[in-house]
N, CA, C, O and the ligand as a Tripos MOL2 file, in Angstrom:
@<TRIPOS>MOLECULE
protein
  237   235    60     0     0
PROTEIN
NO_CHARGES

@<TRIPOS>ATOM
      1 N           0.7540   -1.1630    0.0960 N.3       1 MET1
      2 CA          0.0090    0.0240    0.0340 C.3       1 MET1
      3 C           0.8730    1.2960   -0.0280 C.2       1 MET1
      4 O           1.8500    1.4800    0.6970 O.2       1 MET1
      5 N           0.4570    2.0960   -0.8950 N.am      2 ALA2
      6 CA          1.1150    3.3180   -0.8320 C.3       2 ALA2
      7 C           0.3390    4.6300   -0.7380 C.2       2 ALA2
      8 O          -0.8480    4.6410   -1.0670 O.2       2 ALA2
      9 N           0.9730    5.7770   -0.2900 N.am      3 PHE3
     10 CA          0.1200    6.9690   -0.1910 C.3       3 PHE3
     11 C           1.0790    8.1540   -0.5340 C.2       3 PHE3
     12 O           2.2830    8.0560   -0.7710 O.2       3 PHE3
     13 N           0.3740    9.2160   -0.5170 N.am      4 ARG4
     14 CA          0.9890   10.4760   -0.9630 C.3       4 ARG4
     15 C           1.1610   11.3310    0.3510 C.2       4 ARG4
     16 O           0.2050   11.5340    1.1000 O.2       4 ARG4
     17 N           2.4950   11.8500    0.6070 N.am      5 CYS5
     18 CA          2.8130   12.5170    1.7280 C.3       5 CYS5
     19 C           2.0430   13.8300    1.5420 C.2       5 CYS5
     20 O           2.1340   14.4910    0.5080 O.2       5 CYS5
     21 N           1.2260   14.2050    2.6630 N.am      6 PRO6
     22 CA          0.5470   15.4590    2.5370 C.3       6 PRO6
     23 C           1.2960   16.7870    2.6450 C.2       6 PRO6
     24 O           0.8140   17.9000    2.4350 O.2       6 PRO6
     25 N           2.7070   16.4610    3.0520 N.am      7 ILE7
     26 CA          3.5360   17.7100    2.9170 C.3       7 ILE7
     27 C           4.0620   17.9820    1.6240 C.2       7 ILE7
     28 O           3.8480   19.0380    1.0290 O.2       7 ILE7
     29 N           4.8470   16.9100    1.1160 N.am      8 CYS8
     30 CA          5.5960   17.0610   -0.1920 C.3       8 CYS8
     31 C           5.0640   16.4570   -1.3680 C.2       8 CYS8
     32 O           5.4580   16.7590   -2.4950 O.2       8 CYS8
     33 N           4.1280   15.5630   -1.1220 N.am      9 GLY9
     34 CA          3.3870   14.8110   -2.0930 C.3       9 GLY9
     35 C           4.1710   13.5990   -2.8870 C.2       9 GLY9
     36 O           3.9010   13.1030   -3.9810 O.2       9 GLY9
     37 N           5.2620   13.2810   -1.9390 N.am     10 ALA10
     38 CA          5.9750   11.9130   -2.4460 C.3      10 ALA10
     39 C           5.1440   10.7350   -2.3580 C.2      10 ALA10
     40 O           4.4540   10.5860   -1.3490 O.2      10 ALA10
     41 N           5.1210    9.8890   -3.2740 N.am     11 GLU11
     42 CA          4.5400    8.7110   -2.9310 C.3      11 GLU11
     43 C           5.3800    7.8190   -1.8430 C.2      11 GLU11
     44 O           6.6110    7.7890   -1.8310 O.2      11 GLU11
     45 N           4.7120    7.2420   -1.1140 N.am     12 THR12
     46 CA          5.4850    6.6280   -0.1730 C.3      12 THR12
     47 C           4.7770    5.3530    0.2610 C.2      12 THR12
     48 O           3.5650    5.1830    0.1300 O.2      12 THR12
     49 N           5.6530    4.4350    0.8070 N.am     13 ALA13
     50 CA          5.1720    2.9900    1.1820 C.3      13 ALA13
     51 C           4.5310    3.2840    2.7370 C.2      13 ALA13
     52 O           5.1320    3.8780    3.6320 O.2      13 ALA13
     53 N           3.1230    2.7010    2.8280 N.am     14 TRP14
     54 CA          2.7170    2.7070    4.2020 C.3      14 TRP14
     55 C           3.1400    1.7860    5.1320 C.2      14 TRP14
     56 O           3.3380    2.1180    6.3010 O.2      14 TRP14
     57 N           3.3040    0.6240    4.7190 N.am     15 ALA15
     58 CA          3.7900   -0.5810    5.7330 C.3      15 ALA15
     59 C           5.3410   -0.2660    6.1630 C.2      15 ALA15
     60 O           6.2320    0.0020    5.3570 O.2      15 ALA15
     61 N           5.4870   -0.3450    7.5100 N.am     16 GLY16
     62 CA          6.7500   -0.2350    7.8590 C.3      16 GLY16
     63 C           7.3500    1.1180    7.8920 C.2      16 GLY16
     64 O           8.5700    1.2650    7.9520 O.2      16 GLY16
     65 N           6.3660    2.2930    7.8470 N.am     17 ASN17
     66 CA          6.9600    3.4060    7.9010 C.3      17 ASN17
     67 C           6.6230    4.1370    9.1750 C.2      17 ASN17
     68 O           5.4520    4.4190    9.4280 O.2      17 ASN17
     69 N           7.6600    4.4670   10.0230 N.am     18 PRO18
     70 CA          7.5710    4.8230   11.1730 C.3      18 PRO18
     71 C           7.0490    6.4380   11.2970 C.2      18 PRO18
     72 O           6.6940    6.8550   12.3990 O.2      18 PRO18
     73 N           7.0270    7.2380   10.2160 N.am     19 THR19
     74 CA          6.7480    8.4630   10.1000 C.3      19 THR19
     75 C           5.4500    8.7660    9.3050 C.2      19 THR19
     76 O           5.0980    9.8900    8.9450 O.2      19 THR19
     77 N           4.7800    7.5850    9.0800 N.am     20 ARG20
     78 CA          3.5430    7.7550    8.4000 C.3      20 ARG20
     79 C           2.5510    8.7420    9.3430 C.2      20 ARG20
     80 O           2.7470    8.9030   10.5470 O.2      20 ARG20
     81 N           1.5080    9.3430    8.6290 N.am     21 PRO21
     82 CA          1.3620    9.6980    7.2940 C.3      21 PRO21
     83 C           2.2600   10.5000    6.4360 C.2      21 PRO21
     84 O           1.8560   10.9000    5.3440 O.2      21 PRO21
     85 N           3.4180   10.7540    6.8480 N.am     22 PHE22
     86 CA          4.3720   11.5540    6.2600 C.3      22 PHE22
     87 C           5.5330   10.6260    5.5500 C.2      22 PHE22
     88 O           5.6600    9.4470    5.8810 O.2      22 PHE22
     89 N           6.2930   11.1820    4.6450 N.am     23 CYS23
     90 CA          7.2450   10.1810    3.8800 C.3      23 CYS23
     91 C           8.5200   10.2240    4.7930 C.2      23 CYS23
     92 O           9.4240    9.4210    4.5600 O.2      23 CYS23
     93 N           8.6220   11.0270    5.7100 N.am     24 SER24
     94 CA          9.8240   11.1010    6.4050 C.3      24 SER24
     95 C           9.7930   12.0260    7.6720 C.2      24 SER24
     96 O           8.8580   12.7820    7.9340 O.2      24 SER24
     97 N          10.8210   11.8900    8.3570 N.am     25 GLU25
     98 CA         10.7370   12.7790    9.5730 C.3      25 GLU25
     99 C          10.7140   14.2650    9.2880 C.2      25 GLU25
    100 O          10.0530   15.0710    9.9420 O.2      25 GLU25
    101 N          11.4480   14.5460    8.3120 N.am     26 ALA26
    102 CA         11.5300   16.1320    8.0090 C.3      26 ALA26
    103 C           9.9610   16.2930    7.7250 C.2      26 ALA26
    104 O           9.3330   16.9910    8.5220 O.2      26 ALA26
    105 N           9.3980   15.8070    6.8410 N.am     27 CYS27
    106 CA          7.9400   16.0730    6.5390 C.3      27 CYS27
    107 C           7.0100   16.1390    7.8230 C.2      27 CYS27
    108 O           6.1290   16.9900    7.9390 O.2      27 CYS27
    109 N           7.2710   15.1980    8.7470 N.am     28 GLN28
    110 CA          6.5680   15.1710    9.9170 C.3      28 GLN28
    111 C           6.9290   16.4850   10.9570 C.2      28 GLN28
    112 O           6.1750   16.9810   11.7940 O.2      28 GLN28
    113 N           7.9700   16.7790   10.7120 N.am     29 MET29
    114 CA          8.3600   18.0280   11.6780 C.3      29 MET29
    115 C           7.7910   19.2610   10.9090 C.2      29 MET29
    116 O           7.3740   20.2550   11.5020 O.2      29 MET29
    117 N           7.7980   19.1460    9.6890 N.am     30 ARG30
    118 CA          7.2660   20.3730    9.0020 C.3      30 ARG30
    119 C           5.8380   20.4860    9.1240 C.2      30 ARG30
    120 O           5.3930   21.6310    9.1930 O.2      30 ARG30
    121 N           4.9760   19.4540    9.1680 N.am     31 ASP31
    122 CA          3.7950   19.5390    9.5150 C.3      31 ASP31
    123 C           3.3950   19.9630   10.8990 C.2      31 ASP31
    124 O           2.4680   20.7560   11.0600 O.2      31 ASP31
    125 N           4.0610   19.4630   11.8840 N.am     32 LEU32
    126 CA          3.9160   19.9910   13.2960 C.3      32 LEU32
    127 C           4.3070   21.4660   13.1940 C.2      32 LEU32
    128 O           3.6440   22.2750   13.8430 O.2      32 LEU32
    129 N           5.2790   21.8700   12.4720 N.am     33 GLY33
    130 CA          5.6460   23.3330   12.5510 C.3      33 GLY33
    131 C           4.3630   24.0360   11.7790 C.2      33 GLY33
    132 O           3.8250   25.0120   12.3000 O.2      33 GLY33
    133 N           4.0200   23.6530   10.8630 N.am     34 ASN34
    134 CA          2.7410   24.3060   10.0810 C.3      34 ASN34
    135 C           1.6030   24.4540   11.2110 C.2      34 ASN34
    136 O           1.0390   25.5410   11.3440 O.2      34 ASN34
    137 N           1.2950   23.4370   11.9620 N.am     35 TRP35
    138 CA          0.2020   23.2560   12.6760 C.3      35 TRP35
    139 C           0.4580   24.4150   13.8250 C.2      35 TRP35
    140 O          -0.4130   25.2770   13.9360 O.2      35 TRP35
    141 N           1.6180   24.4720   14.6870 N.am     36 LEU36
    142 CA          1.8300   25.3330   15.2930 C.3      36 LEU36
    143 C           1.7550   26.7600   14.9340 C.2      36 LEU36
    144 O           1.2080   27.5970   15.6520 O.2      36 LEU36
    145 N           2.3890   27.0470   13.6650 N.am     37 THR37
    146 CA          2.2240   28.2170   13.2300 C.3      37 THR37
    147 C           1.0120   28.7010   13.0800 C.2      37 THR37
    148 O           0.7890   29.8820   13.3460 O.2      37 THR37
    149 N           0.0720   27.8920   12.6450 N.am     38 GLU38
    150 CA         -1.2370   28.2950   12.3040 C.3      38 GLU38
    151 C          -1.9930   28.4710   13.7540 C.2      38 GLU38
    152 O          -2.8150   29.3800   13.8760 O.2      38 GLU38
    153 N          -1.7750   27.8050   14.5810 N.am     39 ARG39
    154 CA         -2.5020   27.7420   15.8520 C.3      39 ARG39
    155 C          -2.0640   29.1400   16.3530 C.2      39 ARG39
    156 O          -2.9490   29.8360   16.8500 O.2      39 ARG39
    157 N          -0.7790   29.6460   16.2810 N.am     40 TYR40
    158 CA         -0.2990   30.9530   17.0380 C.3      40 TYR40
    159 C          -0.5580   32.0440   16.1740 C.2      40 TYR40
    160 O          -0.2170   33.1540   16.5830 O.2      40 TYR40
    161 N          -1.1970   31.9330   14.8390 N.am     41 SER41
    162 CA         -1.3340   33.0100   14.1350 C.3      41 SER41
    163 C          -2.6610   33.5110   13.6260 C.2      41 SER41
    164 O          -2.8680   34.5230   12.9560 O.2      41 SER41
    165 N          -3.6610   32.4730   14.1370 N.am     42 ILE42
    166 CA         -5.0420   32.7570   14.0730 C.3      42 ILE42
    167 C          -5.3220   34.1380   14.6580 C.2      42 ILE42
    168 O          -4.9890   34.4660   15.7960 O.2      42 ILE42
    169 N          -6.0660   35.0480   13.6430 N.am     43 PRO43
    170 CA         -6.2550   36.4160   13.9770 C.3      43 PRO43
    171 C          -7.6070   36.3370   14.9550 C.2      43 PRO43
    172 O          -8.6570   35.7410   14.7150 O.2      43 PRO43
    173 N          -7.2840   37.0520   16.0240 N.am     44 VAL44
    174 CA         -8.4280   37.0070   16.9710 C.3      44 VAL44
    175 C          -9.3160   38.1200   16.8840 C.2      44 VAL44
    176 O          -9.1180   39.2020   17.4360 O.2      44 VAL44
    177 N         -10.3220   37.8220   16.1610 N.am     45 SER45
    178 CA        -11.3410   38.9660   15.8070 C.3      45 SER45
    179 C         -12.6620   38.7200   16.5920 C.2      45 SER45
    180 O         -13.2270   37.6270   16.5450 O.2      45 SER45
    181 N         -13.0440   39.5630   17.1730 N.am     46 ALA46
    182 CA        -14.3960   39.4100   18.1200 C.3      46 ALA46
    183 C         -15.4150   40.2390   17.6240 C.2      46 ALA46
    184 O         -15.3970   41.4300   17.9360 O.2      46 ALA46
    185 N         -16.3030   39.7930   16.8960 N.am     47 PRO47
    186 CA        -17.3940   40.5950   16.1680 C.3      47 PRO47
    187 C         -18.3910   41.0180   17.0500 C.2      47 PRO47
    188 O         -19.1270   41.9690   16.7880 O.2      47 PRO47
    189 N         -18.4620   40.3290   18.1360 N.am     48 ASP48
    190 CA        -19.5110   40.9290   19.1120 C.3      48 ASP48
    191 C         -18.8240   41.6720   20.2240 C.2      48 ASP48
    192 O         -19.4090   41.8530   21.2920 O.2      48 ASP48
    193 N         -17.6270   42.1000   20.0160 N.am     49 ALA49
    194 CA        -17.0170   42.8380   21.0980 C.3      49 ALA49
    195 C         -17.3440   44.4860   20.9800 C.2      49 ALA49
    196 O         -16.4800   45.3100   20.6830 O.2      49 ALA49
    197 N         -18.6530   44.7940   21.2470 N.am     50 ALA50
    198 CA        -19.0850   46.0820   21.3980 C.3      50 ALA50
    199 C         -19.4670   46.4860   22.6680 C.2      50 ALA50
    200 O         -20.6410   46.4210   23.0320 O.2      50 ALA50
    201 N         -18.4700   46.9450   23.4510 N.am     51 PRO51
    202 CA        -18.8260   47.2440   24.7550 C.3      51 PRO51
    203 C         -20.0150   48.3090   25.1840 C.2      51 PRO51
    204 O         -19.9950   49.4490   24.7210 O.2      51 PRO51
    205 N         -20.8410   47.9640   25.9090 N.am     52 ALA52
    206 CA        -21.8810   48.8480   26.4950 C.3      52 ALA52
    207 C         -22.1340   50.2670   25.9890 C.2      52 ALA52
    208 O         -22.4050   51.2150   26.7260 O.2      52 ALA52
    209 N         -22.0190   50.3220   24.6560 N.am     53 SER53
    210 CA        -22.1320   51.8300   24.2080 C.3      53 SER53
    211 C         -23.6250   52.3260   24.1840 C.2      53 SER53
    212 O         -23.9080   53.5080   23.9890 O.2      53 SER53
    213 N         -24.5000   51.4060   24.3820 N.am     54 ASP54
    214 CA        -25.9050   51.6920   24.3740 C.3      54 ASP54
    215 C         -26.2460   52.2920   25.6670 C.2      54 ASP54
    216 O         -27.2110   53.0550   25.6860 O.2      54 ASP54
    217 N         -25.5000   52.0270   26.9190 N.am     55 ASN55
    218 CA        -26.0000   52.5100   28.1760 C.3      55 ASN55
    219 C         -25.2850   53.8740   28.6160 C.2      55 ASN55
    220 O         -25.3040   54.2680   29.7820 O.2      55 ASN55
    221 N         -24.6460   54.5620   27.5570 N.am     56 ALA56
    222 CA        -23.7600   55.6730   27.8750 C.3      56 ALA56
    223 C         -24.5520   56.9990   27.7860 C.2      56 ALA56
    224 O         -24.0130   58.0990   27.6670 O.2      56 ALA56
    225 N         -25.9750   56.7710   27.8620 N.am     57 ASP57
    226 CA        -26.6930   58.0250   27.7730 C.3      57 ASP57
    227 C         -27.5020   58.5390   29.4560 C.2      57 ASP57
    228 O         -28.5450   59.1910   29.5140 O.2      57 ASP57
    229 N         -26.9380   58.1890   30.3290 N.am     58 ALA58
    230 CA        -27.4800   58.4770   31.5890 C.3      58 ALA58
    231 C         -27.1420   59.7690   32.2490 C.2      58 ALA58
    232 O         -26.4630   59.7810   33.2760 O.2      58 ALA58
    233 N         -27.6060   60.8940   31.6760 N.am     59 SER59
    234 CA        -27.2090   62.1970   32.0370 C.3      59 SER59
    235 C         -27.9590   62.5500   33.1710 C.2      59 SER59
    236 O         -27.8030   63.6530   33.6950 O.2      59 SER59
    237 ZN          7.1470   14.3750    2.4210 Zn       60 ZN60
@<TRIPOS>BOND
     1     1     2 1
     2     2     3 1
     3     3     4 2
     4     3     5 am
     5     5     6 1
     6     6     7 1
     7     7     8 2
     8     7     9 am
     9     9    10 1
    10    10    11 1
    11    11    12 2
    12    11    13 am
    13    13    14 1
    14    14    15 1
    15    15    16 2
    16    15    17 am
    17    17    18 1
    18    18    19 1
    19    19    20 2
    20    19    21 am
    21    21    22 1
    22    22    23 1
    23    23    24 2
    24    23    25 am
    25    25    26 1
    26    26    27 1
    27    27    28 2
    28    27    29 am
    29    29    30 1
    30    30    31 1
    31    31    32 2
    32    31    33 am
    33    33    34 1
    34    34    35 1
    35    35    36 2
    36    35    37 am
    37    37    38 1
    38    38    39 1
    39    39    40 2
    40    39    41 am
    41    41    42 1
    42    42    43 1
    43    43    44 2
    44    43    45 am
    45    45    46 1
    46    46    47 1
    47    47    48 2
    48    47    49 am
    49    49    50 1
    50    50    51 1
    51    51    52 2
    52    51    53 am
    53    53    54 1
    54    54    55 1
    55    55    56 2
    56    55    57 am
    57    57    58 1
    58    58    59 1
    59    59    60 2
    60    59    61 am
    61    61    62 1
    62    62    63 1
    63    63    64 2
    64    63    65 am
    65    65    66 1
    66    66    67 1
    67    67    68 2
    68    67    69 am
    69    69    70 1
    70    70    71 1
    71    71    72 2
    72    71    73 am
    73    73    74 1
    74    74    75 1
    75    75    76 2
    76    75    77 am
    77    77    78 1
    78    78    79 1
    79    79    80 2
    80    79    81 am
    81    81    82 1
    82    82    83 1
    83    83    84 2
    84    83    85 am
    85    85    86 1
    86    86    87 1
    87    87    88 2
    88    87    89 am
    89    89    90 1
    90    90    91 1
    91    91    92 2
    92    91    93 am
    93    93    94 1
    94    94    95 1
    95    95    96 2
    96    95    97 am
    97    97    98 1
    98    98    99 1
    99    99   100 2
   100    99   101 am
   101   101   102 1
   102   102   103 1
   103   103   104 2
   104   103   105 am
   105   105   106 1
   106   106   107 1
   107   107   108 2
   108   107   109 am
   109   109   110 1
   110   110   111 1
   111   111   112 2
   112   111   113 am
   113   113   114 1
   114   114   115 1
   115   115   116 2
   116   115   117 am
   117   117   118 1
   118   118   119 1
   119   119   120 2
   120   119   121 am
   121   121   122 1
   122   122   123 1
   123   123   124 2
   124   123   125 am
   125   125   126 1
   126   126   127 1
   127   127   128 2
   128   127   129 am
   129   129   130 1
   130   130   131 1
   131   131   132 2
   132   131   133 am
   133   133   134 1
   134   134   135 1
   135   135   136 2
   136   135   137 am
   137   137   138 1
   138   138   139 1
   139   139   140 2
   140   139   141 am
   141   141   142 1
   142   142   143 1
   143   143   144 2
   144   143   145 am
   145   145   146 1
   146   146   147 1
   147   147   148 2
   148   147   149 am
   149   149   150 1
   150   150   151 1
   151   151   152 2
   152   151   153 am
   153   153   154 1
   154   154   155 1
   155   155   156 2
   156   155   157 am
   157   157   158 1
   158   158   159 1
   159   159   160 2
   160   159   161 am
   161   161   162 1
   162   162   163 1
   163   163   164 2
   164   163   165 am
   165   165   166 1
   166   166   167 1
   167   167   168 2
   168   167   169 am
   169   169   170 1
   170   170   171 1
   171   171   172 2
   172   171   173 am
   173   173   174 1
   174   174   175 1
   175   175   176 2
   176   175   177 am
   177   177   178 1
   178   178   179 1
   179   179   180 2
   180   179   181 am
   181   181   182 1
   182   182   183 1
   183   183   184 2
   184   183   185 am
   185   185   186 1
   186   186   187 1
   187   187   188 2
   188   187   189 am
   189   189   190 1
   190   190   191 1
   191   191   192 2
   192   191   193 am
   193   193   194 1
   194   194   195 1
   195   195   196 2
   196   195   197 am
   197   197   198 1
   198   198   199 1
   199   199   200 2
   200   199   201 am
   201   201   202 1
   202   202   203 1
   203   203   204 2
   204   203   205 am
   205   205   206 1
   206   206   207 1
   207   207   208 2
   208   207   209 am
   209   209   210 1
   210   210   211 1
   211   211   212 2
   212   211   213 am
   213   213   214 1
   214   214   215 1
   215   215   216 2
   216   215   217 am
   217   217   218 1
   218   218   219 1
   219   219   220 2
   220   219   221 am
   221   221   222 1
   222   222   223 1
   223   223   224 2
   224   223   225 am
   225   225   226 1
   226   226   227 1
   227   227   228 2
   228   227   229 am
   229   229   230 1
   230   230   231 1
   231   231   232 2
   232   231   233 am
   233   233   234 1
   234   234   235 1
   235   235   236 2
@<TRIPOS>SUBSTRUCTURE
     1 MET1         2 RESIDUE 1 A MET
     2 ALA2         6 RESIDUE 1 A ALA
     3 PHE3        10 RESIDUE 1 A PHE
     4 ARG4        14 RESIDUE 1 A ARG
     5 CYS5        18 RESIDUE 1 A CYS
     6 PRO6        22 RESIDUE 1 A PRO
     7 ILE7        26 RESIDUE 1 A ILE
     8 CYS8        30 RESIDUE 1 A CYS
     9 GLY9        34 RESIDUE 1 A GLY
    10 ALA10       38 RESIDUE 1 A ALA
    11 GLU11       42 RESIDUE 1 A GLU
    12 THR12       46 RESIDUE 1 A THR
    13 ALA13       50 RESIDUE 1 A ALA
    14 TRP14       54 RESIDUE 1 A TRP
    15 ALA15       58 RESIDUE 1 A ALA
    16 GLY16       62 RESIDUE 1 A GLY
    17 ASN17       66 RESIDUE 1 A ASN
    18 PRO18       70 RESIDUE 1 A PRO
    19 THR19       74 RESIDUE 1 A THR
    20 ARG20       78 RESIDUE 1 A ARG
    21 PRO21       82 RESIDUE 1 A PRO
    22 PHE22       86 RESIDUE 1 A PHE
    23 CYS23       90 RESIDUE 1 A CYS
    24 SER24       94 RESIDUE 1 A SER
    25 GLU25       98 RESIDUE 1 A GLU
    26 ALA26      102 RESIDUE 1 A ALA
    27 CYS27      106 RESIDUE 1 A CYS
    28 GLN28      110 RESIDUE 1 A GLN
    29 MET29      114 RESIDUE 1 A MET
    30 ARG30      118 RESIDUE 1 A ARG
    31 ASP31      122 RESIDUE 1 A ASP
    32 LEU32      126 RESIDUE 1 A LEU
    33 GLY33      130 RESIDUE 1 A GLY
    34 ASN34      134 RESIDUE 1 A ASN
    35 TRP35      138 RESIDUE 1 A TRP
    36 LEU36      142 RESIDUE 1 A LEU
    37 THR37      146 RESIDUE 1 A THR
    38 GLU38      150 RESIDUE 1 A GLU
    39 ARG39      154 RESIDUE 1 A ARG
    40 TYR40      158 RESIDUE 1 A TYR
    41 SER41      162 RESIDUE 1 A SER
    42 ILE42      166 RESIDUE 1 A ILE
    43 PRO43      170 RESIDUE 1 A PRO
    44 VAL44      174 RESIDUE 1 A VAL
    45 SER45      178 RESIDUE 1 A SER
    46 ALA46      182 RESIDUE 1 A ALA
    47 PRO47      186 RESIDUE 1 A PRO
    48 ASP48      190 RESIDUE 1 A ASP
    49 ALA49      194 RESIDUE 1 A ALA
    50 ALA50      198 RESIDUE 1 A ALA
    51 PRO51      202 RESIDUE 1 A PRO
    52 ALA52      206 RESIDUE 1 A ALA
    53 SER53      210 RESIDUE 1 A SER
    54 ASP54      214 RESIDUE 1 A ASP
    55 ASN55      218 RESIDUE 1 A ASN
    56 ALA56      222 RESIDUE 1 A ALA
    57 ASP57      226 RESIDUE 1 A ASP
    58 ALA58      230 RESIDUE 1 A ALA
    59 SER59      234 RESIDUE 1 A SER
    60 ZN60       237 GROUP 0 **** ****
């Protein structure tokens, strides 16, 4: 059974592959890096963050 490495697209044997679903340890680390980068670069946008501007008319 063979599969394509999701990182580099190289066709790789599944059986006996310690780094599956990647073709190599390098791609495994690269995927981990991508994952961490994505996790920490998610833009934190809060569309509902409009603080109590309706209650500011108590004169
Ligand atoms: Zn690869």
